[in-house]
C-alpha positions in Angstrom: 118.1 126.4 76.0 118.0 123.3 73.9 120.1 120.4 75.3 123.0 119.6 73.0 123.0 116.0 71.8 125.6 113.6 70.4 124.4 112.0 67.1 125.8 108.9 65.4 124.8 108.6 61.7 125.2 105.2 60.1 125.0 104.9 56.3 126.8 102.0 54.7 125.7 102.7 51.1 128.3 102.8 48.4 126.0 104.8 46.0 125.3 108.5 45.8 121.8 109.8 45.7 119.0 111.4 47.8 119.5 108.9 50.6 123.2 109.6 51.0 122.8 113.4 50.4 120.4 113.5 53.3 123.1 112.3 55.7 125.3 115.4 54.8 122.3 117.7 55.1 121.4 116.3 58.6 125.0 116.7 59.7 124.9 120.3 58.6 121.6 121.3 60.2 122.4 119.5 63.5 125.9 121.1 63.6 124.4 124.5 63.0 122.2 124.0 66.1 125.2 123.1 68.3 124.9 119.3 68.2 127.8 116.9 67.8 127.9 114.5 64.8 129.9 111.3 64.2 129.4 109.3 61.0 130.1 105.7 60.0 130.5 105.1 56.3 132.1 102.5 54.0 135.7 103.2 52.9 136.1 105.6 49.9 132.3 105.7 49.3 131.0 109.0 47.8 129.2 109.8 51.1 132.4 109.3 53.1 134.4 111.5 50.7 131.6 114.2 50.8 131.4 114.2 54.6 135.2 114.4 55.0 135.4 117.2 52.5 132.8 119.1 54.5 134.8 118.7 57.7 132.3 116.2 59.3 133.9 113.6 61.6 133.7 110.3 59.8 134.8 106.7 60.6 135.2 104.2 57.7 134.1 100.7 58.4 133.6 97.9 55.9 129.9 97.3 55.1 128.0 94.6 57.1 124.6 93.0 56.5 122.3 91.2 58.7 124.2 89.3 61.4 127.7 90.7 61.9 128.8 90.1 65.5 132.1 91.8 65.0 130.5 94.9 63.6 127.8 94.9 66.3 130.3 94.5 69.1 132.5 97.3 67.7 129.5 99.6 67.3 128.3 99.0 70.9 131.8 99.9 72.2 131.9 103.1 70.0 128.4 104.2 71.2 129.5 103.9 74.8 132.9 105.5 74.3 131.5 108.5 72.5 128.5 108.8 74.8 126.1 108.8 71.9 122.6 110.1 72.6 120.9 109.3 69.2 121.8 106.8 66.5 120.3 107.5 63.1 120.2 105.0 60.3 119.2 105.7 56.7 118.3 102.1 55.7 116.1 99.8 57.9 118.2 96.9 56.8 120.9 98.2 59.1 118.6 97.4 62.1 120.0 93.9 62.0 123.5 95.1 63.0 122.4 98.2 65.0 119.6 96.9 67.1 121.6 94.2 68.9 124.4 96.7 69.6 121.9 98.9 71.5 120.1 96.3 73.5 120.3 97.3 77.1 121.5 100.8 76.3 118.0 102.2 76.9 119.0 105.9 77.1 120.3 105.8 73.5 117.5 106.6 71.0 117.4 104.8 67.7 115.9 106.7 64.7 115.4 105.1 61.3 114.6 106.7 58.1 112.4 104.6 55.9 113.8 105.7 52.6 112.6 102.7 50.6 109.3 101.0 50.0 108.8 97.4 51.1 106.7 94.7 49.4 107.2 91.8 51.8 105.5 91.6 55.2 108.0 91.6 58.1 105.7 91.0 61.0 107.1 87.6 62.2 108.5 87.3 65.8 112.1 87.6 64.6 111.5 90.9 62.7 109.4 92.2 65.6 112.4 91.6 67.9 114.8 93.5 65.7 112.3 96.4 64.9 111.2 96.8 68.5 114.4 98.6 69.4 113.5 101.4 67.0 112.2 104.5 68.8 111.1 106.5 65.8 110.5 105.6 62.1 110.7 108.7 59.9 108.9 108.7 56.5 109.4 111.3 53.8 105.7 111.6 52.8 102.4 110.7 54.4 101.8 108.5 51.3 104.9 106.5 52.1 103.9 106.1 55.8 100.5 104.6 54.8 102.2 102.3 52.2 104.7 100.9 54.8 102.3 100.3 57.8 100.8 97.0 56.5 104.3 95.5 56.0 106.4 96.6 59.0 106.1 95.7 62.7 106.2 99.3 63.8 103.5 100.8 65.9 101.7 103.8 64.4 102.8 106.0 67.3 106.4 105.6 66.3 105.9 107.0 62.7 106.5 110.6 61.9 106.7 112.3 58.5 109.6 114.6 57.9 110.1 115.6 54.2 113.5 116.1 52.9 114.6 119.7 52.8 116.6 121.9 50.4 119.1 124.7 51.1 117.4 127.7 49.5 120.6 129.6 49.7 122.1 127.1 47.3 119.0 126.3 45.1 117.4 129.5 44.0 116.2 131.2 40.7 119.0 133.8 40.9 121.4 131.3 39.5 119.8 131.5 36.0 122.4 132.8 33.6 122.6 133.1 29.8 126.3 132.7 30.1 126.0 129.4 31.9 123.5 128.1 29.3 125.8 129.3 26.5 128.7 127.3 28.1 126.5 124.2 28.0 125.9 124.9 24.3 122.4 126.4 24.4 121.2 129.5 22.7 118.5 132.0 24.1 115.9 130.5 21.8 116.3 127.0 23.0 113.7 125.6 25.4 115.7 123.4 27.7 114.1 120.3 29.3 116.1 118.5 32.0 116.1 115.2 33.9 118.4 114.8 36.9 119.1 111.5 38.7 120.5 108.0 38.6 120.3 106.3 35.3 117.9 103.5 36.1 115.0 101.7 34.3 112.5 102.7 37.0 113.5 106.3 36.6 111.8 106.4 33.2 114.5 108.1 31.1 113.8 106.1 28.0 110.1 107.2 28.1 111.1 110.8 28.4 113.4 110.4 25.4 110.4 108.9 23.4 108.2 111.8 24.4 110.9 114.3 23.6 111.5 112.7 20.1 107.7 112.9 19.4 107.5 116.7 20.0 110.6 117.8 18.0 108.7 118.3 14.7 106.4 120.8 16.3 109.0 122.3 18.6 112.4 122.1 16.9 114.1 124.5 19.3 113.6 122.1 22.3 116.6 120.5 23.8 117.0 117.7 26.4 119.7 117.6 29.1 120.2 114.2 30.8 122.1 114.7 34.1 123.3 111.6 36.0 124.9 108.2 35.5 124.5 104.6 36.4 125.7 103.4 39.8 129.2 101.9 39.5 129.1 98.1 39.4 125.3 97.9 38.7 125.3 95.9 35.4 121.5 96.4 34.8 121.8 100.1 35.1 124.9 100.1 32.7 122.9 98.1 30.2 120.0 100.5 30.5 122.3 103.5 29.9 123.5 101.8 26.7 119.9 101.3 25.6 119.3 105.1 26.1 122.4 106.0 24.1 121.3 103.6 21.3 117.9 105.3 21.2 119.5 108.7 20.8 121.8 107.4 18.0 119.1 105.4 16.2 116.8 108.5 16.1 119.6 110.9 15.2 119.1 113.0 18.3 122.7 113.7 19.1 122.4 117.4 18.4 119.2 117.7 20.6 120.1 115.5 23.5 123.1 116.1 25.8 124.4 113.6 28.4 125.9 115.6 31.3 127.0 112.9 33.7 127.2 113.4 37.5 127.3 117.0 38.6 128.7 118.3 41.9 126.9 121.6 41.3 123.3 120.5 40.3 121.9 123.8 41.7 123.3 125.6 38.6 121.7 123.1 36.3 118.2 123.3 37.9 118.1 127.1 37.7 118.9 127.1 34.0 116.3 124.6 32.9 113.0 125.8 31.4 111.3 122.5 32.4 112.3 119.8 34.8 110.8 116.4 34.3 110.7 113.5 36.7 109.5 110.5 34.6 109.9 107.8 37.4 107.7 104.7 37.7 108.4 104.6 41.4 109.5 107.4 43.7 109.3 107.5 47.4 109.9 111.2 47.6 111.6 112.8 44.7 114.3 115.0 46.1 115.0 116.5 42.7 111.5 117.8 42.4 112.0 120.0 45.5 115.4 121.2 44.2 113.8 122.2 40.9 110.9 124.0 42.7 113.4 125.9 44.9 115.2 126.9 41.7 112.1 128.4 40.3 111.9 125.8 37.5 108.6 124.5 36.2 108.1 120.8 37.1 106.4 117.9 35.3 106.2 114.8 37.5 104.5 111.4 37.4 101.8 110.1 39.6 104.4 107.9 41.3 104.6 107.5 45.1 105.1 110.7 47.0 105.5 113.0 44.0 101.8 114.1 43.8 102.0 114.9 47.6 105.1 117.2 46.9 103.4 118.9 44.0 100.1 119.4 45.9 98.2 117.0 43.5 99.1 119.3 40.6 98.8 122.7 42.3 102.5 123.4 42.3 103.4 121.6 39.0 102.1 119.3 36.3 101.4 115.5 36.8 101.0 112.6 34.4 100.8 108.9 34.6 104.1 107.0 34.5 105.0 106.0 30.9 102.3 108.4 29.5 104.5 111.5 28.9 103.5 111.4 25.3 99.8 111.2 26.0 
């Protein structure tokens, strides 16, 4: 019989995306296997609200970065009080506040997801001290693991690739429905292309719009559904969103392009697309690609980061170079 563990998940992000969604999914799968979960999130963050709505035990603490003695001291006391066996962090930046809290608590394992790519070497003695407390570094793809090794002071033996997973009882082709498409404003003859994710320049939505505009003469029944929105408070993303809307207005695409905002039920959207496109310039994993595949929807992705690995180098979908959707 598997020994039941007590997990502490720490994610201080105030955004909502694949990184934050992974926390909820890990809570669910660990709980289903009889383990105990406790979460630390920032107050009123989307992740905190999602965890509480799902019934997962959640503590709200103000975010802390790098050296935060008060946070570290409070965290150490919590780990000891709750008899935590494993601490999981979703951002390696949080090592600065978590590692010192666990020094001397050798029975507590520290697991870090390397959700982001890093372009600056962090192999100086100080970083080595902070990273040394890490027991396991989990990457989402083998590509990401190889990309990180030259920059991080983590021994190769501590790396392990664990791809993000999708609930196939939630994402599946059986959700396709003419009624749902009709509610969105689409007729049976419409070929519906969709892009799902945060509105961000590196996500390539403007390039997808340019490609879409270029095919309308030959394929007038094609429609584009843009699902997602900029992160609240991120001015560059807000400006980019305005640029996208200006493009739609300037090219008179208001009848062909629909902005759908953030959706709490994306599984319904994925199953009702005819083609899902991931036009990103940079993508560590591409959670939405897996969700689209599970929904039985055809995928066109870019040769960006871990996407080709997910799509089997084109065996399970189509691939193109970033910014070359028209070519």
